[in-house]
C-alpha positions as CSV (number, residue, x, y, z in Angstrom):
1,M,116.7,141.6,121.1
2,P,119.9,141.4,123.0
3,S,122.9,142.9,121.1
4,A,125.4,140.5,119.6
5,E,128.7,140.5,121.5
6,V,130.5,138.9,118.5
7,E,129.6,139.5,114.9
8,I,128.8,136.2,113.3
9,T,129.5,136.2,109.5
10,T,130.0,133.6,106.8
11,D,133.6,134.6,106.7
12,L,134.0,133.7,110.4
13,A,132.2,130.4,109.8
14,H,134.5,129.6,106.9
15,R,137.6,130.3,109.0
16,L,136.3,128.0,111.8
17,L,135.5,125.2,109.4
18,T,138.9,125.5,107.6
19,D,140.7,125.3,110.9
20,Q,138.6,122.6,112.6
21,F,136.5,120.7,110.1
22,P,138.2,121.2,106.7
23,E,136.0,118.5,105.1
24,L,133.2,121.1,105.2
25,A,135.2,124.2,104.4
26,T,134.3,124.1,100.7
27,A,130.6,124.1,101.3
28,F,128.5,127.1,100.3
29,L,127.7,129.1,103.4
30,H,124.7,131.4,104.0
31,T,123.0,132.8,107.1
32,V,119.5,131.4,107.7
33,A,118.6,132.7,111.1
34,N,119.9,135.3,113.6
35,G,118.1,134.9,116.9
36,W,118.3,136.0,120.5
37,D,121.2,133.7,121.3
38,N,122.6,132.0,118.2
39,V,123.2,132.5,114.5
40,M,122.5,129.6,112.1
41,I,124.6,129.4,109.0
42,R,123.8,126.7,106.5
43,A,126.8,124.7,105.1
44,G,125.9,123.1,101.8
45,E,122.9,120.9,101.5
46,H,123.2,118.7,104.6
47,F,124.6,120.8,107.5
48,V,124.1,123.9,109.6
49,L,126.4,125.7,112.0
50,R,125.0,127.0,115.3
51,L,127.2,129.7,116.7
52,P,126.5,131.8,119.9
53,R,126.3,135.5,119.4
54,R,126.6,136.4,123.1
55,A,128.2,134.8,126.1
56,A,124.8,134.0,127.8
57,A,124.2,131.4,125.0
58,V,127.4,129.4,125.6
59,D,125.9,127.1,128.1
60,L,122.9,126.6,125.9
61,V,125.1,125.1,123.1
62,R,126.7,122.8,125.6
63,H,123.3,121.7,126.9
64,E,122.1,120.8,123.4
65,Q,125.3,118.8,122.7
66,L,124.8,117.0,126.0
67,S,121.0,116.3,125.9
68,L,120.0,115.9,122.3
69,P,121.5,112.4,121.8
70,A,119.3,111.1,124.7
71,I,116.2,113.1,123.5
72,R,116.5,111.8,119.9
73,R,115.9,108.3,121.3
74,L,112.6,109.3,123.0
75,V,110.8,111.1,120.2
76,R,109.4,110.3,116.8
77,V,109.5,113.8,115.4
78,P,113.0,114.8,114.1
79,V,115.1,117.0,116.3
80,P,118.6,118.5,115.8
81,N,121.4,116.0,115.6
82,P,124.8,117.6,116.7
83,R,127.4,115.9,114.4
84,L,130.5,117.9,115.3
85,A,131.4,120.0,118.4
86,G,133.5,123.1,117.5
87,E,136.0,124.5,120.0
88,P,136.8,128.1,121.0
89,T,139.7,129.8,119.2
90,D,141.7,133.0,119.6
91,Y,139.3,134.7,117.2
92,Y,136.0,133.2,118.3
93,P,135.7,132.7,122.1
94,W,133.0,130.0,122.5
95,P,132.0,126.4,121.6
96,W,129.7,125.9,118.6
97,S,128.0,123.1,116.8
98,V,127.6,121.5,113.4
99,L,124.2,119.9,113.1
100,R,122.4,118.0,110.4
101,W,120.1,120.3,108.4
102,L,116.4,119.6,109.0
103,P,113.9,120.4,106.2
104,G,110.9,122.6,106.7
105,H,109.9,126.2,107.4
106,P,109.0,127.8,110.8
107,A,105.4,127.4,111.7
108,T,105.1,131.2,111.8
109,G,104.7,131.0,108.0
110,Q,101.6,128.9,108.3
111,A,98.2,130.3,109.1
112,V,97.3,129.7,112.7
113,A,94.0,128.1,111.8
114,A,95.9,125.5,109.6
115,R,98.1,124.4,112.5
116,W,95.3,122.3,113.9
117,F,96.3,119.7,111.3
118,W,99.4,118.8,113.3
119,A,98.3,119.8,116.9
120,A,97.8,116.2,117.9
121,G,101.2,115.3,116.4
122,L,102.9,117.9,118.6
123,A,101.0,116.6,121.6
124,D,102.4,113.1,120.8
125,F,105.9,114.6,120.6
126,L,105.5,116.1,124.1
127,A,104.0,113.0,125.5
128,D,107.0,111.1,124.3
129,L,109.4,113.7,125.6
130,H,107.9,114.2,129.0
131,V,109.4,111.3,130.8
132,P,111.5,111.5,134.0
133,A,114.8,113.1,133.1
134,P,118.2,111.9,134.4
135,D,119.9,113.7,137.2
136,W,122.4,115.2,134.7
137,A,119.8,117.0,132.7
138,P,120.8,120.7,132.3
139,P,119.6,123.1,135.0
140,N,117.6,126.1,133.9
141,P,116.4,128.6,136.6
142,V,113.7,130.2,134.4
143,R,112.0,127.1,132.9
144,G,110.3,124.1,134.5
145,V,110.1,125.9,137.9
146,P,107.0,126.7,139.9
147,L,105.0,129.6,138.6
148,A,105.6,131.4,141.9
149,A,109.3,131.6,141.0
150,R,108.3,133.8,138.1
151,D,105.9,136.0,140.0
152,A,108.3,138.9,140.6
153,V,109.4,139.2,136.9
154,V,105.8,138.8,135.5
155,T,104.5,141.4,138.0
156,R,107.2,143.8,137.0
157,R,106.5,143.3,133.3
158,L,102.8,144.0,133.8
159,A,103.6,147.2,135.7
160,S,106.0,148.4,133.1
161,G,103.5,150.0,130.8
162,H,104.9,148.0,127.9
163,I,102.4,145.1,127.9
164,P,98.9,145.6,126.4
165,R,95.9,144.7,128.6
166,S,98.1,144.4,131.6
167,D,95.3,144.8,134.2
168,E,93.4,141.8,132.6
169,L,96.6,139.8,132.4
170,L,97.5,140.5,136.1
171,A,94.1,139.3,137.2
172,L,94.5,136.1,135.2
173,W,98.0,135.7,136.5
174,R,96.9,135.9,140.1
175,A,94.2,133.3,139.5
176,L,96.7,130.9,137.8
177,L,99.3,131.2,140.6
178,A,96.8,129.3,142.8
179,A,97.1,126.2,140.7
180,P,98.6,123.2,142.5
181,V,102.3,122.8,141.9
182,H,103.9,120.0,140.0
183,T,104.6,117.1,142.4
184,G,105.8,114.4,140.0
185,P,109.4,113.8,138.9
186,P,111.1,116.4,136.8
187,V,110.6,115.5,133.1
188,W,112.5,116.3,130.0
189,L,111.5,119.8,128.7
190,H,112.2,121.5,125.4
191,G,111.9,124.8,127.3
192,D,111.1,127.2,124.4
193,L,108.3,125.7,122.4
194,H,106.9,128.4,120.2
195,P,106.1,128.5,116.5
196,L,109.6,129.7,115.4
197,N,111.0,126.5,116.8
198,L,108.5,124.2,115.1
199,L,109.2,123.3,111.4
200,V,106.5,122.5,109.0
201,E,106.8,120.9,105.6
202,R,103.8,120.2,103.2
203,G,101.5,121.3,106.0
204,R,102.8,118.8,108.5
205,L,105.1,119.1,111.5
206,S,108.5,118.1,110.2
207,A,110.9,118.9,113.1
208,V,111.2,120.5,116.5
209,V,114.4,122.7,116.8
210,D,116.3,125.0,119.1
211,F,116.8,123.0,122.3
212,G,119.0,125.7,123.9
213,D,116.6,126.0,126.9
214,V,116.4,122.2,127.4
215,T,116.0,121.2,131.0
216,S,113.9,119.2,133.3
217,G,110.9,120.1,135.5
218,D,107.2,120.8,135.2
219,P,105.7,119.7,131.8
220,A,103.4,122.7,132.0
221,T,106.3,124.9,130.7
222,D,106.2,123.1,127.3
223,L,102.4,122.9,127.3
224,A,102.2,126.7,127.1
225,T,102.6,126.2,123.4
226,A,98.9,125.5,123.3
227,W,98.3,129.2,123.5
228,L,101.5,130.4,121.8
229,T,101.0,128.2,118.7
230,F,97.3,127.4,118.2
231,D,93.8,128.9,118.1
232,A,91.0,127.4,120.2
233,A,90.3,124.6,117.7
234,G,94.0,123.5,117.4
235,R,94.4,123.9,121.2
236,A,91.4,121.5,121.8
237,D,93.0,118.8,119.7
238,F,96.3,119.3,121.4
239,V,94.9,119.3,125.0
240,V,92.8,116.2,124.4
241,R,95.5,114.2,122.7
242,Y,98.2,115.0,125.4
243,S,95.7,114.4,128.2
244,L,94.7,111.0,126.8
245,R,98.4,110.0,126.4
246,T,99.5,111.1,129.8
247,G,96.5,111.3,132.1
248,V,97.1,114.8,133.3
249,G,94.3,116.8,134.7
250,D,93.1,120.4,135.1
251,A,96.0,121.5,137.3
252,V,98.7,121.0,134.7
253,W,96.6,123.0,132.1
254,A,96.1,125.8,134.6
255,R,99.9,126.0,135.1
256,A,100.4,125.7,131.3
257,R,98.2,128.8,130.8
258,G,100.3,130.5,133.5
259,W,103.5,129.6,131.5
260,A,101.9,130.9,128.4
261,L,101.4,134.2,130.2
262,V,105.0,134.2,131.4
263,L,106.3,133.7,127.9
264,A,103.8,136.0,126.1
265,T,104.7,138.9,128.4
266,A,108.4,138.3,127.8
267,L,107.9,138.4,124.1
268,A,105.7,141.5,124.3
269,E,108.3,143.3,126.3
270,H,111.4,142.4,124.4
271,S,110.5,141.9,120.7
272,D,110.0,145.4,119.3
273,D,112.8,144.7,116.8
274,N,111.6,141.1,116.0
275,P,108.1,141.2,114.4
276,E,107.8,137.4,114.4
277,L,108.4,137.0,118.1
278,A,106.3,140.1,118.8
279,A,103.4,138.5,116.8
280,I,103.7,135.3,118.8
281,G,103.4,137.2,122.1
282,A,100.4,139.2,120.8
283,H,98.7,136.1,119.6
284,A,99.2,134.3,122.9
285,I,97.8,137.3,124.9
286,T,94.7,137.3,122.7
287,E,94.2,133.6,123.1
288,L,94.6,133.9,126.9
289,L,92.1,136.6,127.2
290,D,89.6,136.4,124.3
291,A,89.5,132.9,122.9
292,P,86.3,130.8,123.5
293,D,88.1,128.8,126.1
294,A,89.7,131.8,127.9
295,H,87.4,131.5,130.9
296,L,88.4,127.9,131.8
297,A,91.1,128.7,134.4
298,R,89.8,132.0,135.8
């Protein structure tokens, strides 16, 4: 994982709250997540602070603050609700957010086979989300773009010696690059839809979180979650439900498989120190190459 450029602690969070939102400064604080880009610190029962740990994440916080109010009006599954926008200070250089706490646990804690129970619900969430985005939707050069725009980086990863079964993956990648490109309007995208960003409560999908990569473009980017999150049974429910809701055909699913390969190789290359992300990448590679439906886009 990228190194933190600022150490995010509960002491820092308390100081920020005291200075900017004193009504929350007495809340009990504890760190609940420390990811690639942000640290999440829960504040009492109802709120969570989202603080960038490196400069590259600063725009992502702003993109969430800009986009989530519009996205919340489109979808029926709960998503983060930025309640307060924190400002940079002389002791913390970046903007930050206070959001409403959403109940649930990351789907990584649920057996993959059990996720089929809410696969259709996630498909409904994406069908609701994937509507034409406004011109002001945040740009993102590595999400929602044509697969060909990711060819150089994927080819480099597969030649690095760090990705298992790289020869098989390269052959699949070359086949998937031939899929027709997205020709419709750019639609709203979550941009990073893997099991750590899907919350589950009592076996059901309870929320979709972490919209830092939110953007617009090809819906296939989000549909890659079919391989990142599910096994063949769950994926079948997901694909059928989304296809019925939206009318998409084989081309979008071929591109979605390509995006699953893009994301899986990124996780496989960069997650040695994060077992959960590494496991997501390994699972997706297995699903792409060995699952009963793995032959469909070859």
